N, C-alpha and C positions, 0 to 999 in steps of 0.2 A: 023546795028541793026536788029535782027531777028523779024519777025512779029508773031512768035508763042507765045501764051499765056500759061504759065506753071501754073499748080496747085500749091497751097501752099505746100512748102516742108515739113511742119510739119504734114501734113496729108498723111497717107499711100496711095500711088497711087492705083487707081482702087478700092476704097471702095466698098464692095459688101455685101449686107445683104439678107438673105432669110426669108422665113416664119418660124414660130416655132409653130408646131401643135402636140399636144399629146406627148410632150417630145422629138420631133425630128425636126431637121432643114430640111427645104425643099426648094429647088431652082426650078425655073421655066424657061421655054424657053423664054417666054415673060417677059420683064423687064421694070421697070420705070427708065429712064435715068435722073438723078438728076443734074440740071444745077446750076451753081454758079450765083446768080442774080447780083453780083457785077462785074463779069468778063465775058462779052459776049464770047461765044464759049467754055468756060471751063466746063467740066462735072466732077462733084465731085465724082460720083460713080453710081452704079446701085442697085436697090432694086427689089426683086422678085415681080411679078405682079400676084396676086392670081386669079385663075379661080373660077367660081361658085362652082365647086367641091371642090376646096381647102377650100373655105369659109364654105361649108357644113361640111367638115371634121373637121374644127376648132370648129364649134358649137357642133358637135357630141363628140369631145374629151372633151370639157368643161362639157358637160352634163354627160358623163361617169365618169368623175373625181368628180363630185359634191357630190354624196352620201357619199363617204369616207371622203372627206374634210369637209363637213358639220357635220359629226358625231364626229369630233374632238372637244375638248373643245376650247373655245376662247384662253385660255392660251397656249394650245398645238399649235394652229395655229400661235399665236404670236411668239412662240419660233422658229418655222420653218421660219417664215417671217423675224425674226431678223437675223437668220443664213444666209438666202438668200441675205441679204443686205451687209453682211460682204465683204469688198474689193471693194465696189461699186466705191470708190473714186480713185482707182488705175489707172483707164483709163480715169479719168475726163478730163485731159488736152487734150487727143486725141479726146474724145467725144466733147469737147467744140470747138476744131479746126474744126471738121467735121460739127457740127451744125452751126458754124459761116459761113462756106462756103456755105452750102446748104440753109441757112436761110437768110443770109445777115446781121445779127446783129453783133455787135462788139464781140471780143473774150471773154472779161470779162463778158459780159451779158450772153453769151452762157455758160460760166463756172458756173455762178450763177444759171442758169436754172437747171443744174444737182445738184448743192448743195441744192437747195430748195426741189428737189425730196427727197433727203436723209433726210432732216429735217422733211418734212411732213410725210414721212414713219414712222419715229421714234415717231412723235407726235401721229400718229394713234395707234401705238402699246401701248401707255399709256392708251388706253381705253379698254384694254383686260378684265379687271375685271368688266366692265360695260355692255359688249355685252350680256352676258348670264343672266343678272339680270332680275328679274321679281318682280311684286308687286301685291297686292291683293286689289281689290275694295270691301269694306266691305258691309255687309247687312245694308240696310237703313230701319229701322222699319217703317212699314206703307206704304212703297213705293217700295223698292226692296227687295224681300224676300231671295235672294241668294247672295252669294259672287262670285266675278269674278276674276279669275287669269289672269293677263296680262303678256305676254311674247313675245319675238321677235324671229322670225325665218328667216333664209336666204331665198332668192327667188329662186336661181338656177344659171344657166349660164347667165352672163350679158356681155354686150358690152360697151366698153368705147372708144369714138371717140374724138381725140384731134386735135386742130388747129395747124397751122404752126408757130405761133408767140412765144409761150412759151410751146412747146409740152411736154417737160419732166416735168417741174414744174407743169403744169396744170394737167397732168396725176396723179400726187401724191395727188391731192385734192380729188380723188375718189377711185383710184385703191386699196390702202392699206386698206381703210375702207371696201370696198366690199369684199376683201379677208378675212379680220379679222372677218367679220360677217358670214362667211361660204359660200359665193358665189364663184364660179369659174368665170374666166374672159377671154374675147377675147379683146385684145387691137388693135384697128385699127389706124395705124399711118398715118400722113398726106401724100398725094400723092406727094406733092412738096418738103417735107422735111422729108423723112422717115428714113434716115440712122442712125443718132445718137440715135433717140428714140428707134428704133428697136434693136440697139446694147445694150442699157441700159436694156431694158425690157427682152431681151433674156438671158442676164447674170443672172438676177434674176430668170427667169422661169426655167433655167437649174438646179437650186438648190431646186426647189419645186417639189412635186409629179407630174408626167406626166399628162398633161391636165388641171391642176389647173390654169395655166397662159399661154395663147397662143398669138401669134403676127401675124397680118395680114397686108400686104401692097398690094396696087393695085388700080385698077380703080373703081370709085364709082359705075359704072353700074353693077359690079359683086358682090356687097355687100348686096343685099337685105336680105339674110338670117341672117345677123348680126342685122337686125332690126325686122324681122317678126318671127324668130325662137328662140328667147331668152326671158328671163323673164323680162329684163329691159335694156334700153339703156340710157347711160349718154353721152350727146353730148355737146361739146363746139365748137361754130363756128358762122357762119353768120345767120342772120334772115331767109334768104331764105332757107338755109340748114336746119334750125330748122323746118320750115314749111314742108319741104319734109319728114323729119324724122317723124314728128307727123302724116302726112298723111299715111305713110307706116305703122307706128306702130298701127294706128287705125284699120287696117285690122285684126290684131291678138290680139288687146287690150294689146299690150306690154306696160309696164310702161315706162315713159320717164322722164328724168331730162334734161332740156334744158337751157344752158347759152349762150345767143345769142348776139353777137356783141355789147355789152354795154360798157359804161365807167361810173365811178361814177360822179354824178352831184354834184355841189357845189352851195349853195345859199349865197350871200353876203348881210348881213343886213346893215342898215345904220350906225350902230355903230361898224362895223367890224374893228379890228386892223390889218392893212396891213403891218406889219413889217416882217423882214426876218424870224424870228422864227415861226410866225403863217403861213406864206406862205410855209415854208419848211414842216410844218405838213400837210398842204393841199396837196402839191405835193406828199408827201409820202403816204397819204391815197388813192390817185388815183391809 
């Protein structure tokens, strides 16, 4: 019996992903070697490891693309985003196989990870007619002598950082909304599980105007510009990671949205019904 551990035959050998900056794929000499946590010694593939210059280029590309993207109507952005999503399911089986190997989750859960991305993307596009809506605060006699028009404007280039556990699904809780609102984005994929997420995002980015959507992978110590040189950061991860993000963002007053290492709590009252139907609802809500 051979002592060699082989990678899953359903995954293309030597999975390799690059950065995607300003509409162009970019590979680096330094790489992240992505291990299979369930099979010691097995390397699933390699992801590009961005330098600080690569990161600065991604931020610059997003900022350069912002004026033209923001100038479109929400409906026009939605049309381009819908077109970019077409065919996303064609590589879902392979994406799920890769995510399962780099992440350690079962194949079906990895497949659902990608499916949720597609569902959330389409749900976001349903808001296209609300994004540009405005309303008027009327004159209040004797108190406010003028009317006020309230409207919403995009922020600019934003960074979205996702964790290893549900990276593709969690990304779609913010990315399509940011783009639909007129922002451009840099997606920073997890260093331990970068491959499947980078593949999915790049396929979409390739169908959008250059610079609207960029993908970065690499070591955290090279990522400062993704926090300090953008308009907003959306981070999902650990509490300690969130503290570090907030500390860095405070230097530039970068807006932050932080979802940190939580799980939904449940309180059982004395008259709670603990049958299968109610417990199933509780588990599903978590």
